[in-house]
N, C-alpha and C positions, 0 to 999 in steps of 0.2 A: 666326647667328640660331638660336634654340630653336624647334623644332617640338614643342609640347606636345600629346599625345594622350591624351585622357580617355575612359575607359569610365565614363559617367554612371550605369550600372547597377551598377557594382561594389559588392559588399556592400550591396546594396539601397538605392542612391542615395548612399552615401557618397563615391563618386568625385566627383560634382558639388560636394558640400559641401567636399571636401579642396580643390578648385580655387578655390572662393570664398575659402578661407584663403590659398592660395598666390598667386593672381593679383596682389594688392597688392604682394607683394614682387618679383615680376618688373617690374611697372610701375614701381616706385620704383627699380629698379637701372639703368633707361635702356637696358638690353639689348633688342634686337629679339626679337620672339617672335610666333608664330602659334599659334592654338588650333584643334584639330581634335577633334570629339566623334564618337565612333563610334555606329553604330546596329545593329540586327539586320540590315538589308539591306546596310549599308556598314561592315563591321567593322574592327578595328584592323589586321589583316593586309592588307586592301585599301588603307587609307589609307597604311600604311608602304610598300607596294609602289609606289604611286603617287609618293609623295614621293622615293623612291629612284630611280625612273625619271626623274623630272623633274630631279633634282640631276645624275644621269649625263649627261643631254642638255646641261645648262648647263655641266658640266665639259668635256665634248667641244668645245663652242662656244668656250669660252675657249681651249682648246688650239689649235684651228684658228686663231683669231684671233692668238694668239701666233706660230704658225708663219708666218702670212701677214706679219705684222710683221717677223719675223726674215728672211723671203725677200726683202722689199722693202728692208730695211735693208742687207743683205749682198750682195745680187745673186747668192746662191748658190742654184741651182736645186733642190739636194737638201734644203734646209733643211726643207721641208714633211715630208720622210719621217723627219726626226729626232724628231718627235712630242714636242714639249716638254710637260711635264707641269706644270700651274699649282702654284705653291708653296703657295698658300692654297686652302682649299675642303675642308670637312667638312660632314656632315649630322649635326646634333645632335638626337637624339630624346629627349624626356622623356615617360615613360610614368606616367600617373596611374591606378593600378589595382593588382591583385594579381598572383600568380604566373601565373594564366591570361592576364591582359591582357599581361604581359611575354613569355609564351610566343608569343602570336599576333604580337606585333611582331617578334620574332626570326624568325618564319617568313615574314614579308613581306620579308626582305632576302636578296638574292642575293649580293651582294659587301660583305664587311664592312670592306674595307680603307680606307674613307673615311667610315665611319659610326661615330658614338659613341652610346652609349645610357645614359640615366639613369632612375631610379625614384623616384617619390614613392609609397610603399607605402600601398595602400588594400585591404582585403580581409579574409576570414576566416582565411586560412592564413599568407601572407606567410613562407613558409619560406626564401625567397632573402634577404629583407630580415634574417631572423634570423641567417643564417649570415654574411652580408656586413656585418653590424653597422650596418645602415642604421637611423637613428632613426625611430621612428614620430611624433615631433614634427615636424610639417610645416614650421614655420619653420626649425627647425634643419637639416633636410634640404635645403631650398631655398637656404638661405644657403650651405651647403657646395658645392652645385652651381653657384651663382653665382660663388662665389670662384674655382672652377676649377683649383685647384692640387693636387687629389687625384684621380688616375685609376689605374685598375688593368687589367691584361690577364688575361682569363679564358678558360679552355677552353670550348668549346661542343660539346655533345654532338649526335650525329646517329644517328637510328634509321631503318633500312630494314625494311620488312616486307611480307610476302605477304599481302594481304587475302583473307580467307576469304569464300565467298558467304554472304549473310545467313542467320542461324540455323544455319550449318553445324555439324553435329555435336550440335545441341541439339533438333532436331525428332525426334519419335517417329512414323515413318511407318506407315501401317496395313499396308502390304505392303513386302516386302523390296526396297530400292531397288537398282538396278543400279550396280555399281562402274564408275568411268571406264574405257573400253575393254573392257567386258564385252558380250558378244553378247546381245541380247534379240531375241525375236520380234516382228515387227509384225503387223498385222491379217491379212496373207495367210500368215502362218506363216513368212516368210523371217527369217533372222537379220540383224540390223543392229546394228553396233557402237554402244554408248551414247556420246554425245559427252561429253567431259570438260569440266566447266565451268571457264572460264579463271579463273586468279588474276591479280591486278594488283599490281605492285611500286609501293610508295609510300615517300616519304622525308619526314622531318620532324626539325626541330631541337629540342633540348631543353637547358635550362640547369641544372635542378635534378637531375632523375632521369627515368628511363623504365624501365618494368617491364610484366610480364604476370602475370595472375592476381588474387589477393586485393586488392592495393592498388589495382589498376586498377578492378576491379569496385566496390570502396568508392567511388571517385570517381565512377563512372557512376551507380550506384544513389542516391548522395547528391544529385547534380546533378539527377536526375529525380524527387526526393522533393518532394511538396508542402509539406513542413515546413521546407524549407531557407530560403525567403524569410522565413518567419515567425521563425524562429530568428536570422537574420542581423539583422532589425530590432531585436531586443531584445539584440543583441551576444552571442548564444550560438550562432553559426554553426558552431563546432567540434563541438558536441554531435551533430549530425546525422551526422558522420563517425564518431563514437564509437559511436553507437547501431547504424549500419550495419555497422561493423566487427565488433561483438558478434554480430549476427545472422549474418553471413557466416562467422565462425569457427565457428559451430554447423552451418552448412548448406552452405557451398560444397564443390563436388567438388575432389579433390586431382588432380594431374596428374604424369605422368612426364616430367622435363625432360632432354634431351641437351644438354649444354653444351659449347661450344668457346671456348677462351680464348687470345688472344694476349697472352703475359705480357710481351713485350718482347724486343729483341735477337735476333729470330728464334726464340725458343722458344715453345712452345704446351703447352696442357694440355687434355685431355678427360675429361669425366666424365658419368656417367648417374646421376641422383638420382630416386628413387621417392618417391611420396606427398608431393609438393611442394604448398604452399599459394600460393606465389608465387615470382617472380624479379625482382629489381629492381637496376638499375645507377645507382649514385649519383655524380654529379659533385659535388654539395655534400652537407653532413651531413644536412640535415633534409629531411623530406617529410611530407605528410599532417598538418600542423598541429604539427610539432615532433619527430616520431619520428626517431631516429638509428639507422636500420638499418645503416649503415655509418659509424661515428663518426670514422674515419680519412680519410674522402673530403676531397679537396683540389682545388679547381678550377683549380689552377696546376701540377699536377704530370704532366699529360698522361696520366693513368690514370683509369679508371672503377672504382669499388669494387662488386663484385657481391655481393649478399646472398640466399641461398636457405635458407629452413627446409625440412628434409626429415625425413620419418619421425617427426614430433612429433605426439603425441596432441593431441586438442582441449583437454583440460584442462591439459596441460603448456603448450600454446600460450597459453591464457588467463593462466596465470602468467607466462610469458616477455613477452607482448605489452606490459605497462605498463613493463617495465624498458627497452624500446627507447627511452623517452623519454630516458633518461640513457646509453644504450649498454650497460646492464648485462646484455644478452642475449648479449654476444660472449663466445665460449668456451664457451657451453652446448652440450651434445651435440645434434646435428642442426642447428646453425647453421653454414652454410658461407659463408665470406667470403674473396674473392680479388680481387686487383687485375689489370686487364688494359687494354691499349689498344683491343682489339677483343673483343667478346663475342657469340656467337650462341646464342640459346635456341631450341630446337625441342621442342614440346610434343606429346603423344600425342593431345590434343584442343584444339579452339579455346578461346582465352583472351582475355579483354579485355586491350587494350594501352593504356598511358598514356604521355603526355609532359608532365611538369610538372603532372600532375593533369588534363590534357585527355585525353579518350578518343576517339581518332579511329576505332577499328576493333577487330575481333576477328581473331585470327591464330593460326597454329600455328608460325610461324617468324619471328623478329626478330633483327636484327643491330645492336648498338649500338657506335658508335665515337666518337672525338673529333676535333675540329679545334682543335689546341693553340694557346692564346693568341689566338684570332682575334677575340675580343670586346674592344673597348675600352669600359671602364665608367666613366662620370662619377659621381664621388662627392664 
């Protein structure tokens, strides 16, 4: 059975319209399917988590029933401990939405071993669909999914980060704030150590890319712009990202990044880069509506491709930025690109963090790694 999960708000309502086109094809196929619409209160991640938990309970129940049958048939008291696994049983999820909807779905899954995912692309970016060569023609995409003879194994990225306190490093206090552990006098004059505000460790999956700095802030500012919905309605949703990117190239603060890279086979590389606008780890070639910051990124090679522009003037970055659509920035002075199975980015100041364009936090430290071949994708 297909579980079809729809973000009706995707690209200003195009998600619902896409399903109106796709539903007759599913109905005519005779295949069983259930439809789930996400809401602000009950999002795609919630729906997927609930479906996965329900499927796991069903698989466990089938396994126990098979064990009981084996026990009764063979009169072997140890048969129940052999834990037979049902030969059939997968959860097929079809996401109708954009890159953000797909990212939400992948973060609702704990165990990918018996779950398959497909996509009917709807959205303003669709970077995954572009790299995976998924047709924007809904009929063509649905027919390929229903045919079911083309599947692929893809690497899934995972990012761990320490979340900074809200507005950490951004506020301008009127008086000098105490550093964590510094002694400060109380009202009686006695010195008391200032409590260190705790940081929280988080983990999130990504399929396309994850990064800190400029590209994450472009996503955050664009998503919070009052112009985005209007531009999406007239089919010009990408423009808000371009306008925001131009503004941030002129105004965004640079950072120093300490980089730790596991290059594979026990080797590693460390570097410190000054005056960095961003650092992004690419699993697929495209992000941000078609930019190829790492044009050699391959979601089947077990490696992430890190791209960091460092020490580049704002005017030079203006000239290089459009070239990233074709990968023409590669090899330019100040563009650092390297492959690694695990990459740690540490910044001297808090930076926005994104996963597939979704911005969950601000952080000074993020670790990106891969789960090789864990995602079975229906195409």
